[in-house]
Backbone and ligand atoms as CSV (ligand in chain L), in Angstrom:
chain,resi,resn,atom,element,x,y,z
A,1,UNK,N,N,88.140,-79.900,219.490
A,1,UNK,CA,C,89.126,-78.961,218.951
A,1,UNK,C,C,88.494,-77.562,218.857
A,2,UNK,N,N,89.264,-76.537,219.164
A,2,UNK,CA,C,88.696,-75.187,219.127
A,2,UNK,C,C,88.490,-74.729,217.683
A,3,UNK,N,N,87.587,-73.766,217.531
A,3,UNK,CA,C,87.288,-73.253,216.199
A,3,UNK,C,C,88.516,-72.575,215.600
A,4,UNK,N,N,88.645,-72.695,214.286
A,4,UNK,CA,C,89.741,-72.008,213.591
A,4,UNK,C,C,89.435,-70.515,213.538
A,5,UNK,N,N,90.461,-69.757,213.230
A,5,UNK,CA,C,90.284,-68.300,213.081
A,5,UNK,C,C,89.263,-68.002,211.983
A,6,UNK,N,N,89.219,-68.836,210.941
A,6,UNK,CA,C,88.272,-68.579,209.851
A,6,UNK,C,C,86.843,-68.889,210.284
A,7,UNK,N,N,86.668,-69.924,211.093
A,7,UNK,CA,C,85.323,-70.201,211.627
A,7,UNK,C,C,84.880,-69.052,212.523
A,8,UNK,N,N,85.802,-68.521,213.309
A,8,UNK,CA,C,85.455,-67.388,214.192
A,8,UNK,C,C,85.054,-66.172,213.364
A,9,UNK,N,N,85.732,-65.970,212.234
A,9,UNK,CA,C,85.357,-64.863,211.338
A,9,UNK,C,C,83.964,-65.136,210.775
A,10,UNK,N,N,83.740,-66.346,210.305
A,10,UNK,CA,C,82.442,-66.692,209.715
A,10,UNK,C,C,81.309,-66.498,210.731
A,11,UNK,N,N,81.601,-66.833,211.982
A,11,UNK,CA,C,80.573,-66.726,213.022
A,11,UNK,C,C,80.461,-65.318,213.605
A,12,UNK,N,N,81.313,-64.411,213.104
A,12,UNK,CA,C,81.233,-63.016,213.553
A,12,UNK,C,C,81.958,-62.735,214.849
A,13,UNK,N,N,82.714,-63.719,215.349
A,13,UNK,CA,C,83.445,-63.514,216.613
A,13,UNK,C,C,84.683,-62.667,216.397
A,14,UNK,N,N,85.219,-62.703,215.173
A,14,UNK,CA,C,86.361,-61.859,214.802
A,14,UNK,C,C,85.897,-61.043,213.592
A,15,UNK,N,N,86.041,-59.716,213.667
A,15,UNK,CA,C,85.526,-58.904,212.565
A,15,UNK,C,C,86.344,-59.052,211.286
A,16,UNK,N,N,85.652,-59.197,210.183
A,16,UNK,CA,C,86.275,-59.217,208.864
A,16,UNK,C,C,85.137,-59.086,207.855
A,17,UNK,N,N,85.365,-58.270,206.844
A,17,UNK,CA,C,84.319,-58.107,205.824
A,17,UNK,C,C,84.191,-59.403,205.030
A,18,UNK,N,N,82.983,-59.920,204.942
A,18,UNK,CA,C,82.745,-61.117,204.124
A,18,UNK,C,C,82.263,-60.640,202.750
A,19,UNK,N,N,83.091,-60.875,201.739
A,19,UNK,CA,C,82.819,-60.340,200.399
A,19,UNK,C,C,81.752,-61.151,199.677
A,20,UNK,N,N,81.670,-62.421,200.022
A,20,UNK,CA,C,80.715,-63.320,199.367
A,20,UNK,C,C,80.469,-64.483,200.313
A,21,UNK,N,N,79.257,-64.995,200.304
A,21,UNK,CA,C,79.031,-66.252,201.017
A,21,UNK,C,C,77.837,-66.972,200.436
A,22,UNK,N,N,77.880,-68.274,200.493
A,22,UNK,CA,C,76.716,-69.089,200.171
A,22,UNK,C,C,76.642,-70.179,201.237
A,23,UNK,N,N,75.942,-71.265,200.959
A,23,UNK,CA,C,75.780,-72.262,202.026
A,23,UNK,C,C,76.965,-73.210,202.133
A,24,UNK,N,N,77.980,-73.028,201.293
A,24,UNK,CA,C,79.140,-73.928,201.316
A,24,UNK,C,C,80.436,-73.208,201.695
A,25,UNK,N,N,80.551,-71.955,201.307
A,25,UNK,CA,C,81.839,-71.273,201.464
A,25,UNK,C,C,81.666,-69.769,201.598
A,26,UNK,N,N,82.746,-69.107,201.935
A,26,UNK,CA,C,82.733,-67.641,202.029
A,26,UNK,C,C,84.096,-67.099,201.613
A,27,UNK,N,N,84.115,-65.794,201.348
A,27,UNK,CA,C,85.336,-65.147,200.833
A,27,UNK,C,C,85.634,-63.921,201.680
A,28,UNK,N,N,86.907,-63.793,202.087
A,28,UNK,CA,C,87.364,-62.606,202.818
A,28,UNK,C,C,88.650,-62.103,202.168
A,29,UNK,N,N,89.046,-60.879,202.527
A,29,UNK,CA,C,90.351,-60.377,202.105
A,29,UNK,C,C,91.394,-60.876,203.092
A,30,UNK,N,N,92.563,-61.213,202.591
A,30,UNK,CA,C,93.645,-61.614,203.487
A,30,UNK,C,C,94.079,-60.405,204.320
A,31,UNK,N,N,94.297,-60.643,205.607
A,31,UNK,CA,C,94.669,-59.555,206.525
A,31,UNK,C,C,96.076,-59.016,206.222
A,32,UNK,N,N,96.880,-59.822,205.580
A,32,UNK,CA,C,98.270,-59.448,205.278
A,32,UNK,C,C,98.517,-59.706,203.789
A,33,UNK,N,N,97.941,-58.843,202.925
A,33,UNK,CA,C,97.937,-59.156,201.488
A,33,UNK,C,C,99.322,-59.239,200.864
A,34,UNK,N,N,99.506,-60.265,200.056
A,34,UNK,CA,C,100.774,-60.459,199.356
A,34,UNK,C,C,100.659,-60.035,197.892
A,35,UNK,N,N,99.540,-59.460,197.515
A,35,UNK,CA,C,99.336,-58.937,196.159
A,35,UNK,C,C,98.249,-57.874,196.278
A,36,UNK,N,N,98.070,-57.074,195.210
A,36,UNK,CA,C,97.078,-55.991,195.267
A,36,UNK,C,C,95.692,-56.563,195.610
A,37,UNK,N,N,95.358,-57.652,194.988
A,37,UNK,CA,C,94.139,-58.382,195.345
A,37,UNK,C,C,94.563,-59.696,195.978
A,38,UNK,N,N,94.150,-59.926,197.198
A,38,UNK,CA,C,94.491,-61.185,197.880
A,38,UNK,C,C,93.270,-61.627,198.686
A,39,UNK,N,N,92.557,-62.570,198.108
A,39,UNK,CA,C,91.347,-63.090,198.741
A,39,UNK,C,C,91.600,-64.495,199.265
A,40,UNK,N,N,90.784,-64.876,200.226
A,40,UNK,CA,C,90.803,-66.244,200.747
A,40,UNK,C,C,89.417,-66.836,200.538
A,41,UNK,N,N,89.371,-67.974,199.885
A,41,UNK,CA,C,88.103,-68.663,199.616
A,41,UNK,C,C,88.075,-69.881,200.531
A,42,UNK,N,N,87.083,-69.909,201.407
A,42,UNK,CA,C,87.126,-70.802,202.577
A,42,UNK,C,C,85.828,-71.601,202.684
A,43,UNK,N,N,85.911,-72.908,202.831
A,43,UNK,CA,C,84.671,-73.678,203.057
A,43,UNK,C,C,84.164,-73.463,204.479
A,44,UNK,N,N,82.851,-73.453,204.642
A,44,UNK,CA,C,82.292,-73.348,205.999
A,44,UNK,C,C,82.693,-74.587,206.802
A,45,UNK,N,N,82.649,-75.742,206.168
A,45,UNK,CA,C,83.099,-76.961,206.851
A,45,UNK,C,C,84.598,-76.819,207.157
A,46,UNK,N,N,84.986,-76.997,208.399
A,46,UNK,CA,C,86.390,-76.762,208.753
A,46,UNK,C,C,87.318,-77.925,208.362
A,47,UNK,N,N,87.400,-78.149,207.059
A,47,UNK,CA,C,88.330,-79.176,206.555
A,47,UNK,C,C,89.740,-78.696,206.903
A,48,UNK,N,N,90.490,-79.550,207.536
A,48,UNK,CA,C,91.800,-79.183,208.069
A,48,UNK,C,C,92.757,-78.693,206.977
A,49,UNK,N,N,92.839,-79.464,205.915
A,49,UNK,CA,C,93.728,-79.120,204.798
A,49,UNK,C,C,93.388,-80.084,203.670
A,50,UNK,N,N,94.035,-79.925,202.539
A,50,UNK,CA,C,93.827,-80.898,201.453
A,50,UNK,C,C,94.147,-82.299,201.972
A,51,UNK,N,N,95.150,-82.398,202.833
A,51,UNK,CA,C,95.512,-83.704,203.407
A,51,UNK,C,C,94.403,-84.269,204.287
A,52,UNK,N,N,93.534,-83.381,204.789
A,52,UNK,CA,C,92.482,-83.820,205.715
A,52,UNK,C,C,91.132,-83.985,205.050
A,53,UNK,N,N,91.111,-83.987,203.721
A,53,UNK,CA,C,89.825,-84.138,203.027
A,53,UNK,C,C,89.200,-85.503,203.314
A,54,UNK,N,N,87.882,-85.477,203.563
A,54,UNK,CA,C,87.125,-86.721,203.705
A,54,UNK,C,C,86.504,-87.076,202.357
A,55,UNK,N,N,86.036,-88.317,202.280
A,55,UNK,CA,C,85.270,-88.761,201.102
A,55,UNK,C,C,84.105,-87.791,200.881
A,56,UNK,N,N,83.964,-87.302,199.690
A,56,UNK,CA,C,82.869,-86.366,199.383
A,56,UNK,C,C,83.271,-84.904,199.434
A,57,UNK,N,N,84.386,-84.614,200.085
A,57,UNK,CA,C,84.808,-83.214,200.194
A,57,UNK,C,C,85.249,-82.641,198.845
A,58,UNK,N,N,85.477,-83.527,197.870
A,58,UNK,CA,C,85.893,-83.010,196.554
A,58,UNK,C,C,84.820,-82.102,195.947
A,59,UNK,N,N,83.579,-82.326,196.327
A,59,UNK,CA,C,82.516,-81.436,195.818
A,59,UNK,C,C,82.680,-80.041,196.400
A,60,UNK,N,N,83.005,-79.984,197.669
A,60,UNK,CA,C,83.227,-78.689,198.326
A,60,UNK,C,C,84.441,-78.006,197.695
A,61,UNK,N,N,85.511,-78.765,197.516
A,61,UNK,CA,C,86.738,-78.174,196.965
A,61,UNK,C,C,86.492,-77.684,195.535
A,62,UNK,N,N,85.740,-78.443,194.775
A,62,UNK,CA,C,85.384,-78.006,193.425
A,62,UNK,C,C,84.586,-76.708,193.463
A,63,UNK,N,N,83.714,-76.627,194.442
A,63,UNK,CA,C,82.895,-75.412,194.589
A,63,UNK,C,C,83.769,-74.199,194.897
A,64,UNK,N,N,84.821,-74.406,195.668
A,64,UNK,CA,C,85.726,-73.281,195.988
A,64,UNK,C,C,86.332,-72.716,194.704
A,65,UNK,N,N,86.682,-73.606,193.774
A,65,UNK,CA,C,87.263,-73.137,192.502
A,65,UNK,C,C,86.219,-72.395,191.673
A,66,UNK,N,N,84.968,-72.834,191.756
A,66,UNK,CA,C,83.904,-72.123,191.043
A,66,UNK,C,C,83.756,-70.708,191.606
A,67,UNK,N,N,83.820,-70.592,192.923
A,67,UNK,CA,C,83.736,-69.259,193.534
A,67,UNK,C,C,84.930,-68.406,193.106
A,68,UNK,N,N,86.108,-69.017,193.036
A,68,UNK,CA,C,87.300,-68.274,192.583
A,68,UNK,C,C,87.047,-67.690,191.198
A,69,UNK,N,N,86.505,-68.508,190.317
A,69,UNK,CA,C,86.199,-68.040,188.961
A,69,UNK,C,C,85.210,-66.869,189.008
A,70,UNK,N,N,84.182,-67.007,189.833
A,70,UNK,CA,C,83.164,-65.957,189.913
A,70,UNK,C,C,83.718,-64.673,190.529
A,71,UNK,N,N,84.606,-64.802,191.511
A,71,UNK,CA,C,85.218,-63.596,192.096
A,71,UNK,C,C,86.106,-62.919,191.058
A,72,UNK,N,N,86.829,-63.704,190.282
A,72,UNK,CA,C,87.668,-63.146,189.216
A,72,UNK,C,C,86.828,-62.367,188.215
A,73,UNK,N,N,85.667,-62.915,187.888
A,73,UNK,CA,C,84.767,-62.225,186.949
A,73,UNK,C,C,84.205,-60.956,187.574
A,74,UNK,N,N,83.769,-61.084,188.825
A,74,UNK,CA,C,83.156,-59.946,189.516
A,74,UNK,C,C,84.136,-58.774,189.624
A,75,UNK,N,N,85.395,-59.090,189.908
A,75,UNK,CA,C,86.416,-58.044,190.068
A,75,UNK,C,C,87.082,-57.683,188.738
A,76,UNK,N,N,86.607,-58.326,187.672
A,76,UNK,CA,C,87.133,-58.075,186.319
A,76,UNK,C,C,88.642,-58.242,186.259
A,77,UNK,N,N,89.126,-59.300,186.886
A,77,UNK,CA,C,90.562,-59.580,186.869
A,77,UNK,C,C,90.907,-60.267,185.544
A,78,UNK,N,N,91.924,-59.757,184.846
A,78,UNK,CA,C,92.298,-60.399,183.589
A,78,UNK,C,C,93.087,-61.702,183.803
A,79,UNK,N,N,93.552,-61.887,185.018
A,79,UNK,CA,C,94.290,-63.114,185.353
A,79,UNK,C,C,94.647,-63.093,186.823
A,80,UNK,N,N,94.920,-64.244,187.360
A,80,UNK,CA,C,95.230,-64.334,188.796
A,80,UNK,C,C,95.873,-65.679,189.083
A,81,UNK,N,N,96.406,-65.784,190.300
A,81,UNK,CA,C,96.974,-67.066,190.750
A,81,UNK,C,C,96.095,-67.631,191.842
A,82,UNK,N,N,95.931,-68.944,191.843
A,82,UNK,CA,C,95.252,-69.641,192.929
A,82,UNK,C,C,96.284,-70.514,193.615
A,83,UNK,N,N,96.340,-70.412,194.930
A,83,UNK,CA,C,97.354,-71.173,195.675
A,83,UNK,C,C,96.725,-71.837,196.893
A,84,UNK,N,N,97.096,-73.094,197.089
A,84,UNK,CA,C,96.696,-73.796,198.323
A,84,UNK,C,C,97.973,-74.299,198.982
A,85,UNK,N,N,98.220,-73.849,200.194
A,85,UNK,CA,C,99.347,-74.362,200.966
A,85,UNK,C,C,98.855,-75.591,201.733
A,86,UNK,N,N,99.601,-76.668,201.640
A,86,UNK,CA,C,99.128,-77.941,202.203
A,86,UNK,C,C,100.105,-78.448,203.269
A,87,UNK,N,N,99.648,-78.374,204.514
A,87,UNK,CA,C,100.456,-78.867,205.623
A,87,UNK,C,C,101.519,-77.851,206.038
A,88,UNK,N,N,101.966,-77.982,207.269
A,88,UNK,CA,C,102.978,-77.056,207.797
A,88,UNK,C,C,104.212,-77.027,206.896
A,89,UNK,N,N,104.563,-78.166,206.357
A,89,UNK,CA,C,105.742,-78.225,205.484
A,89,UNK,C,C,105.450,-77.673,204.096
A,90,UNK,N,N,104.187,-77.403,203.826
A,90,UNK,CA,C,103.792,-76.773,202.561
A,90,UNK,C,C,103.461,-75.296,202.750
A,91,UNK,N,N,103.792,-74.767,203.933
A,91,UNK,CA,C,103.582,-73.339,204.181
A,91,UNK,C,C,102.222,-72.997,204.754
A,92,UNK,N,N,101.434,-74.010,205.099
A,92,UNK,CA,C,100.105,-73.726,205.660
A,92,UNK,C,C,100.234,-73.262,207.105
A,93,UNK,N,N,99.581,-72.139,207.404
A,93,UNK,CA,C,99.634,-71.593,208.765
A,93,UNK,C,C,98.288,-71.693,209.472
A,94,UNK,N,N,97.214,-71.598,208.695
A,94,UNK,CA,C,95.875,-71.722,209.282
A,94,UNK,C,C,95.306,-73.062,208.829
A,95,UNK,N,N,95.015,-73.923,209.799
A,95,UNK,CA,C,94.606,-75.298,209.462
A,95,UNK,C,C,93.092,-75.408,209.323
A,96,UNK,N,N,92.622,-74.639,208.360
A,96,UNK,CA,C,91.230,-74.658,207.882
A,96,UNK,C,C,91.401,-74.350,206.402
A,97,UNK,N,N,91.148,-75.358,205.587
A,97,UNK,CA,C,91.417,-75.270,204.146
A,97,UNK,C,C,90.994,-73.930,203.546
A,98,UNK,N,N,91.811,-73.406,202.668
A,98,UNK,CA,C,91.462,-72.160,201.960
A,98,UNK,C,C,92.276,-72.074,200.685
A,99,UNK,N,N,91.690,-71.405,199.702
A,99,UNK,CA,C,92.407,-71.100,198.464
A,99,UNK,C,C,92.763,-69.617,198.502
A,100,UNK,N,N,94.023,-69.316,198.236
A,100,UNK,CA,C,94.435,-67.919,198.056
A,100,UNK,C,C,94.156,-67.526,196.608
A,101,UNK,N,N,93.529,-66.377,196.399
A,101,UNK,CA,C,93.400,-65.802,195.049
A,101,UNK,C,C,94.235,-64.525,195.050
A,102,UNK,N,N,95.258,-64.523,194.199
A,102,UNK,CA,C,96.231,-63.418,194.179
A,102,UNK,C,C,96.288,-62.791,192.796
A,103,UNK,N,N,96.207,-61.464,192.757
A,103,UNK,CA,C,96.326,-60.765,191.471
A,103,UNK,C,C,96.911,-59.392,191.695
A,104,UNK,N,N,97.709,-58.930,190.773
A,104,UNK,CA,C,98.258,-57.590,190.889
A,104,UNK,C,C,97.495,-56.608,190.019
A,105,UNK,N,N,96.179,-56.695,190.104
A,105,UNK,CA,C,95.270,-55.785,189.389
A,105,UNK,C,C,94.281,-55.200,190.378
L,1,5GP,P1,P,98.201,-70.196,204.877
L,1,5GP,O1,O,99.656,-69.903,205.123
L,1,5GP,O2,O,97.592,-71.010,205.976
L,1,5GP,O3,O,97.961,-70.747,203.511
L,1,5GP,O4,O,97.492,-68.775,204.849
L,1,5GP,C1,C,96.810,-68.231,205.920
L,1,5GP,C2,C,96.465,-66.811,205.545
L,1,5GP,O5,O,95.505,-66.327,206.457
L,1,5GP,C3,C,97.664,-65.853,205.604
L,1,5GP,O6,O,97.889,-65.284,204.327
L,1,5GP,C4,C,97.243,-64.821,206.640
L,1,5GP,O7,O,97.638,-63.512,206.307
L,1,5GP,C5,C,95.737,-64.963,206.676
L,1,5GP,N1,N,95.148,-64.653,207.960
L,1,5GP,C6,C,95.569,-65.086,209.181
L,1,5GP,N2,N,94.786,-64.595,210.147
L,1,5GP,C7,C,93.826,-63.840,209.524
L,1,5GP,C8,C,92.733,-63.075,210.026
L,1,5GP,O8,O,92.462,-62.981,211.217
L,1,5GP,N3,N,91.975,-62.428,209.097
L,1,5GP,C9,C,92.234,-62.506,207.755
L,1,5GP,N4,N,91.423,-61.825,206.929
L,1,5GP,N5,N,93.263,-63.220,207.260
L,1,5GP,C10,C,94.061,-63.878,208.139
């Protein structure tokens, strides 16, 4: 299967500022923001979606939420929404798991 757009960004094949990264995940700004702050928190492992999680991936998914918390603190957001679209029928367009962090601050 070909690399997802997010893997291509992570590998530098498609330009995008990486706001944060560690050995499990990275954070970029959404190219088409739906709020003043709209970040995408993405695991390096190309997990297809929540529906495609393997045994053990819950640690990675938990880590994504920890990064969300840390980004909220770093940006001094007083509150925000976290959204995961799951499957085409759940509004998912990019089939590489990601959490949307949305805030109007
Ligand atoms: P989904 O609907 O899959 O939950 O969300 C995918 C998100 O990825 C959309 O909000 C869309 O704007 C964003 N997106 C798609 N292509 C790119 C891209 O090339 N760069 C960035 N930064 N975001 C993208």
